[in-house]
C-alpha positions as CSV (number, residue, x, y, z in Angstrom):
1,X,39.8,2.4,-6.6
2,X,37.9,1.5,-3.4
3,X,34.9,-0.9,-3.5
4,X,32.7,2.0,-2.5
5,X,33.8,4.3,-5.3
6,X,33.5,1.5,-7.8
7,X,29.9,0.9,-6.8
8,X,29.1,4.6,-7.0
9,X,30.5,4.7,-10.6
10,X,28.5,1.7,-11.6
11,X,25.3,3.2,-10.2
12,X,25.9,6.4,-12.0
13,X,26.4,4.4,-15.2
14,X,23.2,2.5,-14.6
15,X,21.0,5.6,-14.0
16,X,22.7,7.8,-16.5
17,X,25.1,10.7,-16.2
18,X,24.9,14.1,-17.8
19,X,25.8,14.2,-21.5
20,X,26.5,16.9,-24.0
21,X,25.5,15.0,-27.0
22,X,22.8,16.6,-29.1
23,X,19.6,14.7,-29.6
24,X,18.9,13.9,-33.3
25,X,15.5,14.5,-34.8
26,X,14.2,12.4,-37.7
27,X,13.0,14.2,-40.8
28,X,11.6,11.0,-42.3
29,X,9.7,8.4,-40.2
30,X,11.1,4.9,-39.6
31,X,9.3,1.8,-38.6
32,X,6.2,2.4,-40.8
33,X,4.4,-0.9,-41.3
34,X,6.3,-2.7,-38.6
35,X,4.0,-4.7,-36.2
36,X,5.3,-5.4,-32.7
37,X,3.3,-8.1,-30.9
38,X,3.5,-8.0,-27.1
39,X,2.8,-10.9,-24.8
40,X,2.4,-9.7,-21.2
41,X,3.0,-12.0,-18.2
42,X,2.8,-10.8,-14.6
43,X,3.1,-12.2,-11.2
44,X,0.4,-12.1,-8.5
45,X,1.6,-8.9,-6.9
46,X,1.3,-6.8,-10.0
47,X,-2.5,-6.2,-10.1
48,X,-2.9,-2.4,-10.0
49,X,-4.2,-1.0,-6.8
50,X,-6.0,-3.4,-4.5
51,X,-6.7,-6.9,-5.8
52,X,-10.2,-7.0,-7.3
53,X,-12.8,-8.9,-5.5
54,X,-15.0,-11.0,-7.6
55,X,-14.6,-13.5,-10.4
56,X,-11.3,-14.4,-12.0
57,X,-12.8,-13.4,-15.3
58,X,-13.4,-9.9,-14.1
59,X,-9.9,-9.6,-12.9
60,X,-8.6,-10.8,-16.3
61,X,-10.6,-8.2,-18.1
62,X,-9.2,-5.5,-15.9
63,X,-5.6,-6.6,-16.5
64,X,-6.2,-6.8,-20.2
65,X,-7.4,-3.3,-20.3
66,X,-4.6,-2.0,-18.1
67,X,-1.8,-3.4,-20.2
68,X,-3.5,-2.5,-23.5
69,X,-3.6,1.1,-22.2
70,X,0.0,0.9,-21.1
71,X,1.3,-0.2,-24.5
72,X,-0.9,2.3,-26.4
73,X,1.1,4.9,-24.4
74,X,4.3,3.2,-25.3
75,X,3.3,3.3,-29.0
76,X,2.5,7.0,-28.7
77,X,6.0,7.7,-27.2
78,X,7.6,6.0,-30.1
79,X,5.5,8.1,-32.5
80,X,6.7,11.3,-30.9
81,X,10.2,10.4,-32.1
82,X,8.8,9.6,-35.6
83,X,9.2,5.9,-35.0
84,X,5.9,4.8,-36.5
85,X,5.6,1.2,-35.3
86,X,2.3,-0.4,-34.3
87,X,2.2,-2.2,-31.0
88,X,-0.4,-4.9,-30.4
89,X,-1.0,-6.7,-27.1
90,X,-1.9,-10.3,-28.0
91,X,-1.9,-11.9,-24.6
92,X,-2.2,-10.9,-20.9
93,X,-1.9,-13.6,-18.3
94,X,-0.7,-14.3,-14.8
95,X,2.4,-16.4,-15.1
96,X,1.8,-19.9,-13.8
97,X,5.5,-20.9,-13.7
98,X,7.6,-18.7,-11.4
99,X,10.6,-17.2,-13.3
100,X,11.6,-15.0,-10.4
101,X,15.1,-15.6,-9.1
102,X,15.5,-14.0,-5.6
103,X,18.6,-11.9,-5.0
104,X,20.7,-13.2,-2.1
105,X,20.1,-11.4,1.2
106,X,17.7,-8.9,-0.3
107,X,14.1,-9.5,0.9
108,X,11.7,-9.4,-2.0
109,X,14.4,-8.4,-4.4
110,X,15.0,-10.1,-7.8
111,X,18.2,-10.9,-9.6
112,X,17.4,-9.1,-12.8
113,X,19.7,-10.9,-15.3
114,X,19.0,-14.4,-13.9
115,X,15.2,-13.8,-13.9
116,X,15.5,-12.6,-17.5
117,X,17.5,-15.6,-18.5
118,X,14.9,-17.9,-16.9
119,X,12.1,-16.0,-18.8
120,X,13.9,-16.4,-22.1
121,X,14.4,-20.1,-21.6
122,X,10.7,-20.5,-20.7
123,X,9.5,-18.6,-23.8
124,X,12.1,-19.4,-26.4
125,X,11.0,-21.0,-29.7
126,X,7.3,-20.4,-28.8
127,X,6.7,-17.3,-30.9
128,X,7.7,-15.6,-34.2
129,X,10.5,-13.1,-34.1
130,X,8.4,-10.0,-34.0
131,X,7.1,-10.8,-30.5
132,X,8.3,-9.3,-27.3
133,X,7.6,-11.1,-24.0
134,X,7.3,-8.8,-21.0
135,X,7.2,-10.0,-17.4
136,X,5.9,-7.4,-15.0
137,X,6.5,-7.4,-11.3
138,X,6.3,-5.0,-8.4
139,X,9.3,-6.7,-6.8
140,X,12.5,-4.7,-6.8
141,X,14.9,-5.6,-9.6
142,X,18.7,-5.6,-9.1
143,X,21.9,-6.2,-11.1
144,X,24.5,-8.0,-9.1
145,X,28.0,-7.7,-10.5
146,X,29.4,-10.7,-8.6
147,X,28.3,-13.3,-6.1
148,X,30.1,-11.3,-3.4
149,X,28.6,-8.0,-4.4
150,X,27.2,-6.4,-1.3
151,X,25.8,-3.4,-3.0
152,X,23.7,-4.6,-6.0
153,X,22.6,-2.0,-8.5
154,X,18.8,-1.2,-8.5
155,X,17.2,-1.5,-11.9
156,X,13.7,-0.8,-13.2
157,X,14.0,-3.1,-16.2
158,X,16.4,-5.6,-17.7
159,X,16.0,-6.9,-21.3
160,X,17.5,-8.7,-24.2
161,X,19.5,-6.3,-26.4
162,X,18.9,-5.9,-30.1
163,X,17.0,-9.2,-30.4
164,X,13.9,-8.0,-32.2
165,X,13.3,-9.8,-35.5
166,X,16.2,-12.1,-34.9
167,X,16.4,-15.8,-34.1
168,X,16.8,-14.9,-30.5
169,X,13.9,-14.4,-28.1
170,X,13.0,-10.8,-27.2
171,X,12.1,-10.4,-23.6
172,X,12.1,-8.0,-20.7
173,X,11.6,-8.0,-16.9
174,X,10.0,-4.7,-15.9
175,X,9.1,-3.2,-12.6
176,X,5.4,-2.3,-12.5
177,X,4.6,1.1,-11.0
178,X,1.3,2.9,-10.7
179,X,2.5,6.2,-12.0
180,X,3.4,6.3,-15.7
181,X,3.9,2.5,-15.9
182,X,4.6,2.9,-19.7
183,X,8.0,4.5,-19.1
184,X,9.9,1.4,-18.2
185,X,8.2,-0.7,-20.8
186,X,9.2,1.9,-23.4
187,X,12.7,1.9,-22.2
188,X,13.0,-1.8,-22.5
189,X,11.6,-1.8,-26.0
190,X,14.2,0.8,-27.2
191,X,17.0,-1.5,-26.1
192,X,15.4,-4.5,-27.7
193,X,15.2,-2.6,-30.9
194,X,18.9,-1.8,-30.8
195,X,19.1,1.7,-29.3
196,X,21.8,2.5,-26.8
197,X,19.7,5.0,-24.9
198,X,16.1,5.8,-24.2
199,X,15.7,9.3,-22.9
200,X,16.8,10.8,-26.2
201,X,18.2,9.3,-29.4
202,X,21.3,10.1,-31.4
203,X,21.6,9.5,-35.1
204,X,23.3,6.1,-34.5
205,X,20.4,5.0,-32.3
206,X,17.9,5.7,-35.1
207,X,20.2,3.8,-37.5
208,X,20.4,0.8,-35.2
209,X,16.6,0.7,-34.8
210,X,15.9,1.2,-38.5
211,X,18.3,-1.7,-39.3
212,X,16.3,-3.8,-36.9
213,X,13.1,-2.9,-38.6
214,X,14.7,-3.8,-42.0
215,X,15.4,-7.3,-40.6
216,X,11.7,-7.5,-39.9
217,X,10.8,-6.6,-43.5
218,X,13.3,-9.1,-44.9
219,X,11.9,-11.8,-42.7
220,X,8.4,-11.1,-43.9
221,X,9.5,-11.1,-47.5
222,X,11.2,-14.5,-47.0
223,X,8.1,-16.0,-45.4
224,X,5.9,-14.7,-48.2
225,X,8.2,-16.1,-50.8
226,X,8.2,-19.5,-49.1
227,X,4.4,-19.5,-49.0
228,X,4.2,-18.6,-52.7
229,X,6.5,-21.6,-53.5
230,X,4.1,-24.1,-51.9
């Protein structure tokens, strides 16, 4: 197979190809009582619209409100699938330490996996296991198959897979867009919870996510038992 055809196949895989699988609908909700705590980090090009003139405090309030609204929409999207989790934004701040890893020969582009890896290393062990750390950027995000890859695959998000409520850090690098910015944040969360898709869910996807939520319940029970033993 030629290099060109290989890249076409990879891009089709990344953006999704037509499928004849039938979406599954839950008759009973999952995720009830599960709290998801979100920590939002962003770079200095992410502020919606034009940068606010005025005090830094005013700018911070605007960003807090922006991301709280985004994740309220993410929560609503999960609820439409009968996934009744609660999402709480606990922190919104501009990232002081640059985790962006530029992609070679792509002006303004980021190497998605390497940026994610850097974010995870910066945030690991800081938070309990029901926290997801999001890094938002307007920079283009790419997946580079190899160092000599001349046609990197564009991505809108890269994230850790099935790490929620485990000993591993849950994190995502997400492109910020002005129109429906919740879509990519939602997609990242579905993969972090263990789903294999985001635009619709099959029975196995609900099973994977429900298993993840059961991990959360077992962790909470173990913590409660430890506290009672003190």
